[in-house]
N, C-alpha and C positions, 0 to 999 in steps of 0.2 A: 655571676661574672659578666654574663651577657648584658644584664641590666646596667651594671656599672659601666661597661664599655659603651653602651648607648648614651648614658648620661655624660660620659667624658666627651663623646663625639659631639653632642649638642653644645657642650662648653667650647670645644675647639671651633665649631662652626660659628658660634656667637662671637668668639674672639676674632675670627677671620673677618666676619662681616663688619665688626666694629672698626677694625684696622682699615678695612677697605673704605668704609664710609668716611672715616676721619681724613684719609689721604685724598679721597674724592672731593671732600669739602675744600681742602687747600688747593686742589687742582682747579676747581671751579672758580675759586677766588683769583687764582693766577690767570685763568682764561678771561675772566671779566676785566682784568687789568692789562690784558694782552702781553703778559709776561710769559713768553714761550719757554724759556729755560726752566722757570719754576714749575710750569705746567707739566713739562716732560719729567722733571724730577719727581713730582708728587704722583704722576701717573705711573712711573716705574715702581715707586714704593707701593702704590695701590695694587699693581699687578703682582708684586712680590708675594702677596697673600695667597696667590694660586700655586705657590711652590710647595705648599703643605703636602705631606704624605699621610696625614692622620685621618683623613676623611674617607668615608665610603663613596662610591660613585654617585649615589643619590644625593648625598650632602654636598659633595664637590660640585655637582651640577647647580645647586642653589647658589653657591658662591660664584661659580662661573657666570651665571646669568646676570648677577648683579654687576660683575666686572664688564660683561658684554654691553649692558645698558650704558655704562659710563664711557666705554670705548666708542659707541656710536656718537656720543656727544663730542668726544675728542676728535673723531673723524670730521664732524661738521665744522669744528674749529679750524682744522687743517685746511679744509676747502676754502673757508673764509680767508685764511692767511694767504693762500695761493692767489685768490682773487685780488687781494690787496697788494700783490707784487712779490710776496715771499717766494723764493725759488723752491720748488718741490724737490729738486735734486739735493739742495742743501739740507732741506728738512729730512730727506731720506737718509742722508749721511749723519745728520745730527742725532737721530734717535738710536743710531748704532753705538753711541757712547754710553748707553745704559749699562750699568755694572753687571747685572746678571742676565744670563742668556734667555731665560723664560720671559721676563718683562720686555727685553729687547726684541724678542721674536714677535710678541703680540703687537708692539709698537711698530715694528717693521711691516707687519701685515696690514696694520691700519693705514700707515702712510703709503704703503704700496698700493692700496686701493685707490687713494687719491692720485698717486703717481700715474697709474694706468688711465684714470679718468682724464688727467690733464693731457694725455697723448704726447707728452714730451719725450717718451721713450716707447719702443715697441712693447706691446703688452706681453708678448711671449718672453721677452728678456726679463721683465720684472717678475713674471710668474715663475720662471725657471729659477731665478735667484731666491725667491721666497720659499719654494718647495725644497730647495737644497738646504736653505738656512734652517728649516724645521728639523732636519736630521740631527741637529745638535741636542734635541730633547728626546732622550731614549727612555725616560720613565713612562711606562705604558699609559697610566691614567692622564698625566699631564700632557703627554705627547698626543693622545687621542683628542683631547679638547682643543689643543693648539691647532692641530690640523683641521679639526672641525670648523674652527674659527676662520682659518684660511679658506676653506671651501665655501663658507658662508659669505665672506666679503668679496670673493672673486667670481662667484657663479654668474653674476650679471655682467662681468667684464671679460669673459672669455671670447677670444676671436672666433667668430662663427659666421656662417652664411646669413646675410641680412642684418648682422649686428653692426654697431658703429665702430667696432674694433676688428672688422672682418679681415682685412689684410689679404695676403695671397694664400695659395693652397697649403704652403708650408706652415702658415700661421694656424690654420685649422688643425693640422696635424700636431702642432705644438700644444694646442689646447687639449686635445685628446691625450697626448703624452703626459701633460701636467696632471690631469684628473686621474689617469691610470697610475701614475707614480704616487700620487697622494693616497689613492685607494690601497695600493700595495703596501705602503708604509703603515697606513692606519690598520690594515688587517694584521700585519706582523705584530704591531703593538697590542692589538686586541687579543690575539692568540697567546702572546707572551704573558698576559695577565694570569692565565691559569696556573702558571708555575710559581707565582709569588705566594708566599705564606706557607703555613703548615698543611699537611695532608688532611688533617681533621677538618679544616675549613674549606675543603674543596667544593662542597655542595653550595656553601654560601658564596664562594667566588664565582661559581658558574651562574648563580642567580644574578650576581652583580654584573657579570659579563653580558648576560642576556638583556639587561636593562640598557646596555651601551650599544647594542647591535645597530640601531638606526643611525648612529654617528658614522659607521662604516658604510652602511647601505646608501646613504645620501649621495655618495660619489657616483654610484651606478645610476641613480636617478638623474643626476646632473648630466651624465653621458647620454642618457636616453632623450634628454631635452635638447641636445645639440642638433640643429638642423643639418649640419654638415655630415653627421654620422649617418651615411646612407647604408644600404644593404651591403654593398661591396666592402666598405670600410668596417662595418660591424662583423662581417664574415671573416675578413682577412686579418684584421688587427685587434679590434675590441674584444670580441668573444674569446679568441684563443688566449689573449693576455689575462683576461679575467679567470678563465677556467684553469689556466696554468697556476695562478695564485690559489684558487680554490682547492685544487688537487694537492698541491705541494704543502699547504699549511697543515694537512693531516689532523685537523681538529674537527671533532664531531659537530660542535655547536656552529662553528664558522661555516663548515661545508653545507650543513642543512640550510642555514639562514641565507647564505649567498646564492645557493642554487635556487631557492625559492624567490629571492630578490630578482635574479636574472629573469625568471619566468614572469614575474609580476610587472617589471618596469619597462621591458623592451616590447616592441610591437609584435603582434601575432604573426604578421607576415615574415618578420625576421626569424622567428622561431621555426616556422615551417621550412624556410630555405636553408636554415643551419641545423636542422634536426639531427643529422648524423653526428655533427661535431658535439652538440650538446649531450646527446645520448651516450656517446663514447666515453664521456667523463664519468657517467654514473657508476659503472662497475669499479672504477678506480677510487671511489670514495671509501671512507672508513666503514667497516661492517656494521657499526652501531648507528650510522646515519639513517634517519627515517626517510629512506629514499622513496618508499611507496607513496608517501604524501606528496613529495616533490613531483614525481611522475604523474600522479593522479591530477594534480593541479595543472600540469602542463597539458595533459589530454583534455581536461575540462576547458581550458582556454582555447585549444585548437578546435574543439567541438563547437564552442560558442562562435568562434571565427567562421567556421564553415556554415553555421546556421544563419548568422547575420549577413553573410556575403556569399550567396549561392554561386556567384560567378567564379569563386576561387576553387571550387571543387576539382576542376582539371589539374590545378597545381598540386593538390594532395596526391593525385594519381601519378603525376609527373615525378614527384620527389619520392614516391613509394613510401608514404608516411606510415601506412599500416605495417608494412614489412619491417621497417626500421624500428618502430615501437615494439613490435612483437619480438624481434630479435634482441632488442635491448633489455626488455623485461626478462627474457630467458637468461641473458648473461648476468643480470643483477641477482636473480634468484640463485643462480649457480655460484656467483661470487660470494653472496652472503649466506653461507651455509647455516647460520644460526637464525635466519629469518623464519618467523613463525608462519603457520598455515594461514593465520589471519592476514598477515602482510601480503602473502602470495595471492590470496583470494581478492584482497582489495585492489591489487595491481591488475589482475585479470578482469575484475568487475569494471574498473575504469577503462581498460582497453576495449572491453565489449561495448560499453556505452559510447566510447569514441567511434568504434566501428559502425554501430547502429545509426549514429548521427551523420557520419561522413559518408559511409558506404552502405546505406540501408538496403540496396539491391544485391549486395554481395553476401549471400547467406553462407558461402564457403568461408569467408573471413570470420564471421561470427562462430561458425562451427569449429574453425581452427582454434579460436580462443578457448572455447569450451573444452576442446580436446586437450589443449595444453594444461588447462585447469585440472582435468581428470588425471592427467599424468602426474601432476604434483600431489593430488589428493590420494592417489593409489598407494603412495608410500606410507600413509598414515592410517588407513582404514576409516572406520566411522569417526566422525568429528564430534568431540565432546566439548569443545570450546564454544560457549554460547555466542560470543561475539563473532566467531568465525562462521557459525551456522547462520547467524543473522545476515552476515555479508553474502553468504551463498544464496540465501533467499533473495537478496537485492540483485545479485548476479542473474539469477534465473528469472526474476521479475522483469528485468530490462527488456528482453525481446517481446514479452507480452505487452508492456506499456508502449513500445515503439510500433509494433505491427497491429496491435489491437485485434489480433487474429490468431487463435491457437493453431489453426491449420498451417499457417506459415511457420510457426514455432515448431510444429511437429516434424518439419523437414530437417531440423537440426539433429543429426544422428547422435551427437554427444550430449544432448540436453538431458535425456533420461539417465545417462551414465553419471552425470554430476549429482542428480537427485539421490542416487544410491548411497552416497556418502553422508546423507543427512540422517540424524537419529529419528526415531519414530515420531516424536512430538513435532519436530520441525518439518518432517515430511508431510504431516497432516496440515501444518500451516501453509506449506507451499502448494499442496493439493487444493486447499481452500482458495488460495490466490488464483490458481488456474481456473477453477470453476467460476469465481467471481468475474474473471476476465471474459469467459465465454458468455455468461449471463448478461453482463453489462453491455457488451458489444453485440449481443444477439447473434453470435457466430453460429453458422450452420455447419456442423461436422457431418458430411453427407455420404461417407463411405465406411464400410465395415472395417477396413484396414486402419483408417484414421481413428475410428472410434476405439478400436482395440489399443492403438498406441496411446490415445488420450486416457483410457481407463487404466493403462499400465502406469501412467504418470500419477494418477490420483489414487493408486492402490492403498496409500496410507489411510484413506478414509473408508475404503471398501473392505479391508480386512486388517487383522492384527499382524503387523510386519514381523514381529518376533515370535509369532506362533502361539502366543498366550494372551488372553484378554487382560486389559488393564482395569482393575477394579476401581482405581482411584480417579478415573476419568469423570469430570463433572457432567452430571446428567443433562443439564441444559445445553452445555457445549456439544455433547454427543448428539442430542436431538437436532440442533442447528446444523451440525455437519452432515447428518444423514438427510435432512431436508434439502440441503444444497445439492447433494448427489441426486435426489429425486427430481429436483428442478432441472438438473442437467439432462437426466434421462428424458424428461418431457420435451426438451428442446431438440433432441435428435430427430432428423427428418430427411427423407428422400422420396421424391415423387415416383421413383421406380419401385414397385412392390417387392420385386426379388431382392433388390439391394437393401430395402428397408427391413425385410425379414432377416437378412444376414446381420444387419445392425442390431436388431432385437436379440438374435441368437448370441451375438458377440457379447452384448451387455449381460445377458443371463449367465454366460460362462464366467464372467468376472464376479458378479454379485452373489452367485450361489456359493462361492467360497468364503463369503464374508461373515458367516456365523449367524445363528438364529436371531440374535438381538437386532441386527441390521435389516433383516429381511422384511420386517413389518413396515419399514420406511421405503425401501427400494422396490419391493414387489408390486405394490399398487401402481406406482408410476409406470413400471414396465407393462403391467397388465393393460392399463388404459392406452398406452402407446400401441400395443398389439390390437386392441379393439378399434382404435382409430384406423389402423391399417386394414382391418376387416371391412370397415365401412367404406374405406377408399376403394377397395376391390369391388364392393357391392355397387358403388356408384358408377363404375366404368361401363361404357356402352357395350363393349364386347363381353361375352360370357367367359370368365376365366376359370370356371369350375371344372370344365372338361379337359383342360390341357394338363397333362401329367408333368410337362416340363416346367410349367410356370407355378408360382406359389398359389395355393388355394386357401380359402377360409378353413377348410378341414384341417389342413396342416398346421395352421396358426392355432386353432383350437386345441390340437394335440399338445402343442408346446405350452399353451396357457394352462392346461390341466397339470402338467409337470410343475410349472411355476407356482401355481396356487397350492399344490400339495406340499411344497416346501415350507409353507407357513405353518403347517401342523407341527413342525419341529420347534417352533418358537416357544410355546404354542400360542397361536392367535386365531382360535376357531371363529370368533365373530367376524373378524376381518376377512378370513377365508370364505365364510358363508356369503358375505356381501359381494365379494368378487365372483363367486360362483353364480350368483344371481345376475350380476352384470353380464357375465359370459352367456348365461341362458338367454338373456334378452337379446344379445347380439346374434345368437343362434336363431332366435325367433325372427329377427330382421332378415336373416339370410335364408329363411325357410328351410332350415336344417333341423327337422324335428328330433332325430336321434341325438344330435349334439345338445340341443336345448334340454331334452329329457334327462340326459346323462348329468348335465350340470345341476339340474334341479334335484336329481337323486343325491348327488354329492352334498348339496346344501341340506337336504333332509337328514342325511346320515350325520352330518355335523351337529344339526339341531338336536337330534336324539341322543348322540353319544358324548358330545363335548360341552354343550351349553347347559349348565345346571343352575346358574344364577337366575332367579325369578324375573328380575328387571331386564336382564339380557334376553330371556326367553320372550318377554312381551315385545321388546323392540324388534328382534329378528323375525318373530312371527308376523308382525305387521309388514315387515319388508317382504317376506315370502308372499303374503296375501296380495300386496300391492303389485309385485312383479308378476305373479300368476294371473292376475286380473288383466294385465296388458298383453298376455300371450295369445296369439291367434294361430300358431303353427300346429298345436296339438290336435290329434284326432280325439274322438269321443272317449275311447278307452283310456288313453294316457291322461287326458284332462280329468276324467272322473277319478282316476287313481290319485292324482296329485291334489285335487280338490278335497277328496275324502280325507286324505292325510292332514291337510291344512285345517279342516273343520274339527278333526279329531284332536289335533294339537290344541286348538282353541279351548275345547271343553276340559282339557287337562291342566290348564294353568292354575297356579296356586291360589290366587286371590279371585274372589267372585267378580268384583268389578272388572278385573282384567279379562276374565272369561267372557263376561257379557260383551265387552267392547270388541274382543276378537271374533266372537260369534256373529255379531251384527256386521262386522267388517267382511266376514265370509259371504254375506248375502250378495256382495258385488261380484263374486265369482260366478254367480248364476244369472247375472243380467249385465251384459256388455252392450253398450249403445250401438256401436258400429258393427256388431256381429249378430245377425238375425238368428243364427243357430245357437246363440248363447243367451236366450231369454226365457228362462224357466221360472215363471212367476210363482209357481207353487213351492219350489225349493227356496226361493227368496223368502216367502212367507214363513216357511218352516224355520229358517234361520232367525227371523225377527221374533217369532213366537218363542223360540228357545231362548233368545236373548232376554225377552220379557220374563220368562220363568226364572232365569238366573238372577235378573235384577230383583225380582220379588223375593227370591231366596236370600239374596244379599241383605234386603231390608229386614227379613225375619231374623237372620243371624245377628244383625246389628241390634235389633230389639232385645234378643235373648242375652247378649253379652254386655250391652251398654244401657239398656232400659229405654232406648229410643231407636226409631227406625232409620235415622240418618237422613241423608239428602235424597232428593228426587232427581238428581242430575241424570242418572242413568235412564230414567223413564223419558226425560226430555230429549236425550240423545237418540233414543229409539224412535220417539215421535218424529224427529227430523228425518230419520231413515225412511219411515213410513211415508212422509210427505215427498221425499225424493223419488221413491219408486212410484208413488201415486201420480206425480207429474210425468214420469217417464212412460206411463201407460200400462203399468203392470195390472192386469185384470184382477189379480188376487188381493190387491190392496184396495179395500172398499172404504167408502165414506163412513160406514158404520164402525169399521175397525179403528179409523182415525178418531171418530167422535168418542168411541169407548175409551181410547187411550187418553184423550184430553180430559175426560171426566175422571179417569183414574188418577191422573196427576193432580187435578184440582182437589179431589177428595184427600189424597195423601198430604197435600200441602196444608189443608185445613185441619188435619188430624193433630190431636194433642201430643201424640207420641213422635211426631216428625220434628227433627231438629231444624230450626230456622236456618235457611241458607240464602243470604241475599244474592249471591252469584247465580244459584239455581233459579231463584225467582225471576231475576232479570233475564236469564236465558229463556225461561218459559214465556215471559212477557214478549220478548223479541220474536219468538216463534209464532205467538198468536197474532202479533202485528204483521208478520210476514203473510199469514193466511188472509188477513184483511186486505193487505196490499194486493195479493193475487186476485182477490174478488173484484177489486176496483179497476184492474187492468183492462177488463173487458175481453171479449172474444171467447175462444174455446177454453182457455185456462180458467177464466172467470166462471164459466158454466160448471166446470169440474168442481170448483171450490164453493159453489153457491150453497150446496147442502151441508157444508161443514159449519157447524156452529161453534164459534170461538169467543 
């Protein structure tokens, strides 16, 4: 039936256009022959096609525009007639003889336009006559288009300041009255359209009405263009009359559109000075009106006005704009009991953005908005509406974007209270936004109190808010979140050691509750921040170690021990071992032997008890050896104990090549360049010889299992160690030993049982070239190498 209805409508439109074109043809022929009476007769018949009630607004508009084009031609003819001497008054009376009121009204408007232009009568009298005459058309659709035509033809002929029809002050008032009266009647016709037809077609009618809204709104645009409508007239006459019609029409569509239209067409300055009047109308609107969007747009316009004209800011204070908006929003929310949480949050978000733009220095205003939002949210508990939570994130992001400083945002006491109403996932999103703000703006949060408040805000990333871990969390997202927390920890800084230690302690109190999975990301960052503080203390001129009231490295090391121990619950023994070694090195730099020894002991315990993977053992053992080699704080006994342990671990590795490399690495523990008391050439030689035996054993094992002795890479590596210690002046490393090793490698490479290895051969060739290079350098080093035959 809908299809059939559409087909019928197309037929009716086609018939209407055909009738209109036919009469327009005869009208043009009459115009060409200057036959005024026939021209009026056929124009009236042409306009009679607009009397139809069968067309939808969209189709009626097509028909109307064709008639409008013809009327413009008729208007030009009337102008020519008046120039040729025809009396416009007689013409005005003549068209009133048209038989039907609708054609008569269109013709009167057309001639009336020429009448005003001729200035033979005051414009206000003609306009008053025309607007009153239009009352005769009460059919909503026909009446709307007729009045729209009247508005169109009269808009450039309204008496106004600076126009050719200016007249006295009363004439301007008559223009305003004309437009307001036309607007009022058009709005009544527009509203009345909703009651035509059956209830089943209500949705269709509302859609059709929505298409016609601009016909009504054009009147407000005409008013806004009148130069004579100054602030006083707008405040005392125009706005009250418009709002009266808006409130009294009690129509949802009309109220929303007209309120939005008022905001868009009139100047921002007028809105600011009439804010109270405009806002008082808001609670009187129908509960179903989308008032949140209207108020949001109003606040956006006022914010833009303040931003573009900084000189007007005192006016905002003078009219108490914030107070009025805040009160109005409260009244609207109270009046519209069915308003959703989303609507309320949008209103408060818009008000907060307005406040931040217009009164950025008034944190109390911003906090007041957040407090009002908390009050509204408190009646609902946790928010489960995704759109509402998204809007809350926008609300909370606004201060961050405005101030670019989390420290300023932390002064808003209601800020964390709003975050409490976010669900776990959205809380994490907001926490990420906060961290991004800190890192992007390089904000320094420099007090323990503020750090505590900041970590309370981002607790969604630090621990599971509902008390139980979420298994469905994406692993990549989780890693990125925890890395962002780690970056934040690294950014925290204070030049005063006591305060920095408080910051570290505060951070630890927060992250320790985050569960084992998070600690492996956050603990390293906190450990390195603590080590940075230790080195800061170490670099100070005065000695801080003896003052019991100030913070000391020992105290920090005690906290570090607790922090790293927490990693064992993860478990993350390799990470813990690395951090123990870092702390041991820091203890070494502070000349705290007991501290350094204790951390080394903890690292050894982890190596023995927790690290069982062979690859992990190799990696961590080389870390242990490298760190121990750099230590200078240990006495003979402690160093021997630790060194003995390291060499013992080396010999117990699973694979022979790994054993070999670890053992020859241990040789560096007995020969440290900048420490004369750590140059034991004999023990270096013992390590290298042991490494050779292990390498030889590895060759034999390979021969037994694979039928070939494998690569000579290990021998070449050991040769390079011999050369290193030979250059360093180790008396136990002789030319004979080096020469013997070279010959051994050459023999092995030429053996049929040795697997060809281009990399090993290239390595050995480079080593021999190095020996030749040292010979050519001259001086003492050349003398050393002179007897080495390569």
